[in-house]
C-alpha positions as a printed NumPy array, in Angstrom:
array([[ -28.496, -127.268,   36.605],
       [ -25.86 , -130.056,   38.606],
       [ -24.547, -132.616,   36.17 ],
       [ -25.121, -136.144,   38.132],
       [ -28.825, -135.253,   38.264],
       [ -31.016, -136.278,   35.361],
       [ -33.008, -132.77 ,   33.374],
       [ -36.078, -134.235,   34.03 ],
       [ -35.84 , -135.08 ,   38.018],
       [ -34.171, -131.438,   38.299],
       [ -36.954, -129.653,   36.221],
       [ -39.78 , -131.712,   38.053],
       [ -38.596, -130.306,   41.095],
       [ -38.065, -126.925,   40.539],
       [ -41.873, -126.823,   39.139],
       [ -42.904, -128.958,   42.16 ],
       [ -41.11 , -127.134,   44.651],
       [ -42.047, -123.605,   43.11 ],
       [ -45.686, -123.734,   42.741],
       [ -46.213, -125.475,   46.342],
       [ -43.862, -122.186,   47.569],
       [ -46.407, -119.897,   45.895],
       [ -49.523, -121.637,   46.63 ],
       [ -51.078, -120.122,   49.999],
       [ -53.259, -122.334,   52.018],
       [ -56.434, -121.069,   53.596],
       [ -56.576, -118.271,   51.025],
       [ -60.523, -117.861,   51.403],
       [ -59.775, -117.059,   55.756],
       [ -58.521, -113.554,   56.807],
       [ -55.511, -114.254,   58.092],
       [ -52.583, -112.405,   59.734],
       [ -49.745, -115.027,   58.67 ],
       [ -49.301, -116.903,   55.533],
       [ -48.904, -120.347,   55.49 ],
       [ -47.479, -122.123,   51.909],
       [ -48.632, -125.445,   50.805],
       [ -44.679, -125.972,   51.161],
       [ -44.309, -125.256,   54.335],
       [ -47.431, -127.382,   55.373],
       [ -46.05 , -130.217,   53.849],
       [ -42.523, -129.632,   55.463],
       [ -44.376, -128.856,   58.842],
       [ -46.636, -132.337,   58.93 ],
       [ -42.869, -133.963,   57.539],
       [ -41.133, -132.601,   61.159],
       [ -44.381, -133.341,   63.162],
       [ -45.155, -137.09 ,   61.431],
       [ -40.811, -137.784,   62.157],
       [ -41.725, -136.526,   65.838],
       [ -45.157, -138.335,   66.506],
       [ -43.669, -141.749,   64.759],
       [ -40.764, -141.992,   66.931],
       [ -42.681, -141.127,   70.014],
       [ -45.456, -143.943,   68.992],
       [ -41.767, -146.682,   68.24 ],
       [ -40.923, -145.593,   71.988],
       [ -44.42 , -146.305,   73.668],
       [ -44.567, -149.875,   71.951],
       [ -46.796, -148.951,   68.736],
       [ -44.071, -150.16 ,   65.651],
       [ -44.347, -148.044,   62.69 ],
       [ -41.619, -147.298,   60.187],
       [ -40.658, -143.401,   60.576],
       [ -38.887, -143.547,   56.923],
       [ -42.329, -144.761,   55.288],
       [ -43.673, -141.877,   57.215],
       [ -41.584, -139.315,   56.298],
       [ -42.081, -140.231,   52.815],
       [ -46.066, -140.105,   53.622],
       [ -45.668, -136.577,   55.086],
       [ -43.348, -135.185,   51.726],
       [ -46.402, -136.585,   48.977],
       [ -49.155, -136.423,   51.061],
       [ -50.185, -132.573,   49.375],
       [ -48.189, -133.063,   45.948],
       [ -51.312, -133.171,   43.977],
       [ -51.916, -129.816,   44.857],
       [ -49.379, -128.549,   42.838],
       [ -52.121, -128.383,   40.21 ],
       [ -55.596, -128.063,   42.412],
       [ -53.866, -125.553,   44.629],
       [ -55.149, -125.77 ,   48.035],
       [ -58.901, -126.503,   48.65 ],
       [ -60.123, -124.336,   51.705],
       [ -61.791, -126.537,   54.294],
       [ -64.655, -124.219,   54.262],
       [ -65.024, -124.941,   50.447],
       [ -65.645, -128.191,   51.473],
       [ -67.851, -128.36 ,   54.442],
       [ -69.741, -124.774,   54.198],
       [ -71.663, -124.739,   51.515],
       [ -74.308, -127.593,   51.457],
       [ -74.763, -129.625,   48.616],
       [ -72.2  , -127.613,   46.64 ],
       [ -69.42 , -128.823,   49.431],
       [ -71.026, -132.088,   49.615],
       [ -70.696, -132.577,   45.452],
       [ -66.71 , -131.393,   45.683],
       [ -66.307, -134.048,   48.663],
       [ -67.44 , -136.619,   46.389],
       [ -65.569, -136.02 ,   43.806],
       [ -62.591, -135.121,   45.529],
       [ -60.272, -138.218,   46.033],
       [ -60.674, -138.191,   42.068],
       [ -59.489, -134.603,   41.702],
       [ -56.531, -135.559,   43.984],
       [ -55.434, -138.842,   41.846],
       [ -56.259, -137.399,   38.494],
       [ -53.934, -134.256,   39.407],
       [ -51.241, -136.478,   41.596],
       [ -51.01 , -138.246,   38.445],
       [ -50.575, -135.368,   36.035],
       [ -48.22 , -133.881,   37.906],
       [ -46.064, -137.35 ,   38.136],
       [ -46.004, -137.188,   34.385],
       [ -44.223, -134.342,   34.611],
       [ -41.399, -136.067,   36.177],
       [ -40.681, -138.505,   32.991],
       [ -39.612, -141.697,   34.88 ],
       [ -42.11 , -144.3  ,   35.278],
       [ -40.985, -146.086,   37.578],
       [ -40.264, -143.632,   39.556],
       [ -43.787, -141.73 ,   38.919],
       [ -45.304, -145.317,   40.212],
       [ -43.394, -145.805,   43.717],
       [ -44.608, -141.865,   44.487],
       [ -47.818, -143.012,   43.351],
       [ -48.22 , -145.625,   45.592],
       [ -46.92 , -143.114,   48.334],
       [ -49.455, -141.363,   47.807],
       [ -52.392, -144.015,   47.271],
       [ -51.005, -145.249,   50.795],
       [ -51.622, -141.988,   52.418],
       [ -55.147, -141.632,   51.233],
       [ -56.406, -145.203,   51.708],
       [ -55.343, -144.633,   55.32 ],
       [ -55.12 , -148.315,   56.435],
       [ -51.601, -148.533,   57.628],
       [ -50.476, -147.205,   60.794],
       [ -47.349, -145.218,   59.303],
       [ -50.235, -143.348,   56.818],
       [ -52.796, -141.96 ,   60.092],
       [ -49.44 , -140.482,   61.496],
       [ -49.211, -138.966,   58.58 ],
       [ -53.244, -137.562,   58.571],
       [ -52.601, -137.242,   62.412],
       [ -49.844, -134.604,   61.677],
       [ -51.655, -132.992,   59.206],
       [ -54.715, -132.51 ,   61.627],
       [ -52.428, -131.221,   64.173],
       [ -50.141, -128.553,   61.961],
       [ -54.093, -127.096,   61.09 ],
       [ -54.879, -127.106,   64.796],
       [ -51.063, -125.011,   65.519],
       [ -51.356, -123.267,   62.508],
       [ -55.042, -121.909,   63.644],
       [ -54.227, -121.733,   67.159],
       [ -50.996, -119.587,   66.436],
       [ -53.668, -116.825,   64.269],
       [ -56.185, -117.181,   67.374],
       [ -53.117, -115.811,   69.802],
       [ -52.639, -113.215,   66.919],
       [ -55.801, -112.014,   67.834],
       [ -57.813, -113.727,   64.269],
       [ -61.023, -114.699,   65.921],
       [ -62.423, -115.769,   62.241],
       [ -60.59 , -119.71 ,   62.209],
       [ -62.058, -120.474,   65.196],
       [ -64.286, -123.112,   63.365],
       [ -61.095, -124.374,   61.225],
       [ -59.104, -124.669,   64.587],
       [ -61.46 , -126.314,   66.617],
       [ -62.442, -129.07 ,   63.374],
       [ -58.582, -129.464,   63.449],
       [ -58.423, -130.325,   67.355],
       [ -61.318, -132.733,   67.088],
       [ -59.669, -134.54 ,   64.126],
       [ -56.59 , -134.694,   65.656],
       [ -57.875, -136.35 ,   69.149],
       [ -60.457, -138.711,   66.836],
       [ -57.579, -139.902,   65.023],
       [ -55.339, -140.3  ,   67.837],
       [ -58.087, -141.934,   69.724],
       [ -58.403, -144.855,   66.831],
       [ -54.863, -145.097,   66.695],
       [ -54.3  , -146.288,   70.045],
       [ -57.669, -148.53 ,   69.5  ],
       [ -56.111, -150.084,   66.314],
       [ -52.671, -150.867,   67.971],
       [ -54.43 , -152.254,   71.486],
       [ -56.645, -154.078,   69.548],
       [ -53.422, -155.67 ,   67.323],
       [ -51.646, -156.677,   70.988],
       [ -54.534, -158.306,   72.34 ]])
């Protein structure tokens, strides 16, 4: 353990990065390649960075640092819950409906539980505030991260289809539709601010 890093922070980072690196996304879907939650978070952070810079260069002001922080925290609650596959949330009628109804509560509880392991109230509070902002989707920064989240799913499923896996078509189509819808919402919201 490094001398200058508080033991609780070191243990928390080891716990979260270790867990998120071992949790496989799309666990209920036949896939050719695997993506861990940690890989997804890294991909979303990079996509978010590029989108943030792009939007800033095209007159849609946003805080790039905050965008990256939101991207890095957006799925940390999955340290406890694991990845909840898309088909579980949308393909099983009333079961999926019930799951979606309580999903926000589950994410809040699991995020709070995960942050307790940090044992630093101020830092936990700051990280939880970022998590809340991302989930509220009111700020342009949080919307950019959700856009990047959809884009990462679209990229992953597109890669799977190029490798011959047609079983991810529904996930690809859904993510691409949601990406396009959110992109239009971001442009509309920003256009409304300028008028």
